[in-house]
VOPAGU-2260 file (C-alpha; in pm, 1 decimal, decimal comma):
REM VOPAGU-2260
SITE   aa  ch    i         X         Y         Z
SITE  LEU   A    0   13561,8    9481,6    5489,9
SITE  VAL   A    1   13366,3    9163,1    5420,4
SITE  GLU   A    2   13208,8    9315,2    5108,8
SITE  ALA   A    3   13555,3    9406,8    4980,9
SITE  ALA   A    4   13671,3    9046,4    5027,3
SITE  VAL   A    5   13365,8    8915,7    4839,9
SITE  LYS   A    6   13425,6    9163,2    4557,5
SITE  SER   A    7   13791,7    9065,0    4538,0
SITE  SER   A    8   13707,1    8692,2    4532,5
SITE  LYS   A    9   13448,8    8734,4    4257,4
SITE  TYR   A   10   13692,2    8939,7    4052,0
SITE  HIS   A   11   13965,4    8676,1    4072,1
SITE  MET   A   12   13724,6    8384,0    4023,7
SITE  LYS   A   13   13605,6    8537,6    3696,6
SITE  ARG   A   14   13965,5    8575,7    3581,4
SITE  ILE   A   15   14076,7    8222,1    3660,2
SITE  MET   A   16   13766,0    8048,8    3528,7
SITE  GLY   A   17   13760,8    8226,3    3195,5
SITE  THR   A   18   13580,2    8000,1    2951,2
SITE  GLN   A   19   13639,9    7678,9    3149,6
SITE  VAL   A   20   13332,1    7466,8    3206,8
SITE  PHE   A   21   13316,1    7292,1    3544,5
SITE  THR   A   22   13072,1    7026,7    3657,2
SITE  TYR   A   23   12860,9    7097,6    3965,2
SITE  GLU   A   24   13090,0    6887,4    4186,7
SITE  GLU   A   25   13406,1    7049,1    4048,2
SITE  MET   A   26   13264,1    7396,2    4102,0
SITE  LEU   A   27   13156,1    7306,6    4455,7
SITE  THR   A   28   13505,3    7172,2    4530,6
SITE  LEU   A   29   13672,9    7480,9    4386,5
SITE  LEU   A   30   13448,5    7716,2    4585,7
SITE  ALA   A   31   13508,8    7520,7    4908,0
SITE  ARG   A   32   13884,4    7538,4    4856,5
SITE  VAL   A   33   13871,0    7911,2    4772,5
SITE  GLU   A   34   13667,9    7959,4    5090,0
SITE  ALA   A   35   13942,2    7782,3    5286,7
SITE  VAL   A   36   14204,6    8012,8    5132,9
SITE  LEU   A   37   14005,1    8321,1    5229,5
SITE  ASN   A   38   13939,8    8188,7    5580,2
SITE  SER   A   39   14310,8    8115,2    5634,7
SITE  ARG   A   40   14432,6    8471,6    5595,9
SITE  PRO   A   41   14592,1    8614,4    5910,8
SITE  LEU   A   42   14386,9    8883,3    6084,6
SITE  CYS   A   43   14599,7    8967,3    6387,8
SITE  PRO   A   44   14819,8    8793,6    6646,9
SITE  LEU   A   45   14640,5    8520,5    6841,0
SITE  SER   A   46   14772,2    8658,8    7168,9
SITE  ASN   A   47   14952,5    8969,1    7287,7
SITE  SER   A   48   15227,0    8777,9    7466,0
SITE  SER   A   49   15553,2    8779,6    7277,8
SITE  ASP   A   50   15687,1    8455,3    7423,4
SITE  ASP   A   51   15728,6    8222,4    7124,5
SITE  ASP   A   52   15369,7    8262,0    7004,1
SITE  PHE   A   53   15376,2    8286,8    6624,8
SITE  ASN   A   54   15017,3    8187,0    6550,3
SITE  PRO   A   55   14784,0    8442,8    6392,2
SITE  LEU   A   56   14410,1    8464,0    6444,2
SITE  THR   A   57   14229,0    8368,0    6122,6
SITE  PRO   A   58   13860,9    8359,0    6023,6
SITE  GLY   A   59   13895,6    7979,8    6046,2
SITE  HIS   A   60   13930,5    8013,5    6423,7
SITE  PHE   A   61   13578,1    8157,7    6436,6
SITE  LEU   A   62   13440,5    7880,7    6213,7
SITE  ILE   A   63   13597,5    7566,7    6359,0
SITE  GLY   A   64   13800,5    7692,1    6655,5
SITE  ALA   A   65   14136,0    7617,5    6492,2
SITE  PRO   A   66   14333,6    7725,3    6185,4
SITE  LEU   A   67   14242,0    7565,0    5853,0
SITE  LEU   A   68   14530,8    7358,1    5721,3
SITE  ALA   A   69   14576,2    7194,5    5382,0
SITE  ARG   A   70   14849,4    6984,9    5228,4
SITE  PRO   A   71   15051,3    7164,6    4961,7
SITE  GLU   A   72   15002,1    7026,8    4612,1
SITE  HIS   A   73   15231,3    7018,0    4312,2
SITE  ASP   A   74   15251,9    7348,5    4126,5
SITE  LEU   A   75   15038,8    7318,9    3812,9
SITE  THR   A   76   15031,9    7686,0    3711,8
SITE  ASP   A   77   15292,3    7636,0    3437,0
SITE  VAL   A   78   15124,5    7329,7    3282,7
SITE  GLN   A   79   14908,4    7384,4    2974,1
SITE  LEU   A   80   14537,2    7345,8    3047,1
SITE  ASN   A   81   14480,7    7084,4    2775,3
SITE  ARG   A   82   14732,9    6852,9    2948,3
SITE  LEU   A   83   14545,9    6842,3    3280,7
SITE  ASN   A   84   14286,8    6593,2    3399,5
SITE  ARG   A   85   13972,3    6724,1    3571,7
SITE  TRP   A   86   14111,2    6718,3    3928,2
SITE  GLN   A   87   14430,9    6887,1    3814,1
SITE  LEU   A   88   14218,7    7152,0    3640,0
SITE  VAL   A   89   14041,2    7230,9    3968,8
SITE  SER   A   90   14379,1    7240,2    4147,9
SITE  HIS   A   91   14523,0    7461,7    3873,7
SITE  SER   A   92   14229,2    7700,5    3909,1
SITE  LEU   A   93   14274,7    7714,4    4286,7
SITE  GLN   A   94   14648,1    7780,7    4252,7
SITE  SER   A   95   14580,7    8056,5    3999,2
SITE  PHE   A   96   14323,0    8208,3    4233,7
SITE  TRP   A   97   14572,3    8191,8    4521,9
SITE  LEU   A   98   14846,8    8360,7    4318,6
SITE  ARG   A   99   14620,9    8646,4    4209,0
SITE  TRP   A  100   14442,7    8693,5    4541,6
SITE  ARG   A  101   14752,3    8681,2    4761,7
SITE  LYS   A  102   14921,8    8950,1    4553,1
SITE  GLU   A  103   14622,0    9178,2    4595,9
SITE  TYR   A  104   14581,4    9097,3    4966,6
SITE  LEU   A  105   14949,5    9145,5    5043,0
SITE  HIS   A  106   14950,0    9472,3    4850,7
SITE  THR   A  107   14668,9    9596,9    5072,9
SITE  LEU   A  108   14870,2    9496,3    5381,2
SITE  MET   A  109   15186,5    9653,3    5240,9
SITE  GLN   A  110   15031,2    9981,7    5131,8
SITE  ARG   A  111   15243,5   10271,5    5233,1
SITE  THR   A  112   15104,4   10621,0    5230,5
SITE  LYS   A  113   15300,7   10904,1    5082,4
SITE  TRP   A  114   15557,8   11041,6    5321,7
SITE  THR   A  115   15367,3   11369,8    5363,8
SITE  THR   A  116   15148,8   11204,4    5627,7
SITE  PRO   A  117   15305,0   11034,1    5929,7
SITE  GLU   A  118   15270,4   10656,9    5934,7
SITE  LEU   A  119   15270,0   10427,6    6236,4
SITE  ASN   A  120   15614,3   10286,1    6301,5
SITE  VAL   A  121   15669,7    9916,6    6351,8
SITE  GLU   A  122   15675,8    9845,4    6724,7
SITE  VAL   A  123   15831,2    9577,6    6941,6
SITE  GLY   A  124   15584,0    9289,8    6977,6
SITE  ASP   A  125   15414,2    9340,6    6638,1
SITE  MET   A  126   15349,4    9021,3    6442,5
SITE  VAL   A  127   15483,4    9032,8    6086,8
SITE  LEU   A  128   15525,2    8815,4    5779,1
SITE  LEU   A  129   15879,3    8803,9    5639,7
SITE  TYR   A  130   15834,3    8893,2    5272,8
SITE  ASP   A  131   16041,1    8685,5    5030,2
SITE  ALA   A  132   15981,0    8721,3    4656,1
SITE  ALA   A  133   16154,7    8388,3    4584,6
SITE  THR   A  134   15911,0    8174,0    4785,6
SITE  SER   A  135   15536,1    8133,8    4795,3
SITE  PRO   A  136   15350,3    8336,1    5058,5
SITE  LEU   A  137   15239,4    8015,7    5230,1
SITE  SER   A  138   15606,5    7959,6    5314,5
SITE  TRP   A  139   15669,8    8309,7    5447,1
SITE  PRO   A  140   15757,9    8275,5    5812,1
SITE  LEU   A  141   15565,0    8457,4    6080,4
SITE  GLY   A  142   15762,3    8638,8    6342,3
SITE  ARG   A  143   15746,5    8895,2    6618,7
SITE  VAL   A  144   15944,9    9216,1    6617,2
SITE  GLU   A  145   16189,5    9206,4    6907,0
SITE  GLU   A  146   16398,8    9515,0    6828,2
SITE  VAL   A  147   16352,8    9827,5    6615,6
SITE  LYS   A  148   16633,5   10039,5    6472,7
SITE  PRO   A  149   16519,2   10389,5    6379,1
SITE  GLY   A  150   16706,0   10607,5    6133,5
SITE  SER   A  151   16837,0   10955,3    6212,1
SITE  ASP   A  152   16488,6   11094,3    6140,9
SITE  GLY   A  153   16327,7   10873,3    6407,4
SITE  ILE   A  154   16147,5   10651,1    6155,3
SITE  VAL   A  155   16208,2   10278,1    6196,5
SITE  ARG   A  156   16411,2   10150,2    5901,1
SITE  VAL   A  157   16532,5    9808,1    6021,1
SITE  VAL   A  158   16379,7    9553,7    6257,9
SITE  ARG   A  159   16502,6    9237,8    6426,4
SITE  VAL   A  160   16235,3    8970,0    6395,8
SITE  ARG   A  161   16222,3    8652,5    6604,7
SITE  THR   A  162   16091,1    8352,2    6412,2
SITE  PRO   A  163   16055,8    7987,9    6518,7
SITE  SER   A  164   16390,2    7916,7    6347,6
SITE  GLY   A  165   16587,2    8207,6    6491,3
SITE  SER   A  166   16626,1    8582,0    6471,1
SITE  VAL   A  167   16674,8    8785,8    6151,6
SITE  LEU   A  168   16743,6    9148,2    6068,9
SITE  ARG   A  169   16519,5    9290,5    5793,7
SITE  PRO   A  170   16444,6    9632,5    5644,1
SITE  THR   A  171   16087,6    9746,0    5710,3
SITE  ASN   A  172   15998,0    9726,3    5341,1
SITE  ARG   A  173   16062,4    9348,6    5357,4
SITE  VAL   A  174   15823,5    9280,3    5644,6
SITE  VAL   A  175   15446,5    9284,4    5618,3
SITE  GLY   A  176   15279,5    9384,7    5941,3
SITE  LEU   A  177   14955,9    9215,5    6037,3
SITE  PRO   A  178   14675,7    9453,7    6133,2
SITE  ARG   A  179   14696,3    9568,5    6493,5
SITE  GLU   A  180   14409,5    9517,7    6734,2
């Protein structure tokens, strides 16, 4: 699993850097920020209790004992590279890395096998991300499944998810389940 993450990071780093030339300090900053992105990905729920606990366990918990947090920056992905100063170029590269990596990571979480093999249903108490194509993944709310609604075939099609801001009803293809323990 770790080797796959390293391979994925190298792949996306090569794509975002292209022919850009970074100084040693800029490269060090970019790598440290990419490391923070990778160490902020949710692994599983922090606890098994379903009482208003929406915090996931991340690799950052093992490194510093708490989640890694960063202030959001202005979106620079649509700005031409020749219009950016050096710091903005590093930020642009990080944002490009984040966009590419999160798509790949979320696709691995969202993979659905062909319906010829049975798949685990979503269960009450599972921690999920509420997928929303219109917002960035950093803004996707975390929630816990509090009710499942199976179809006539017994497969869960709709779930009620409790989030810090309330409860929502979502189809299962619009929730991304975190790996179970």
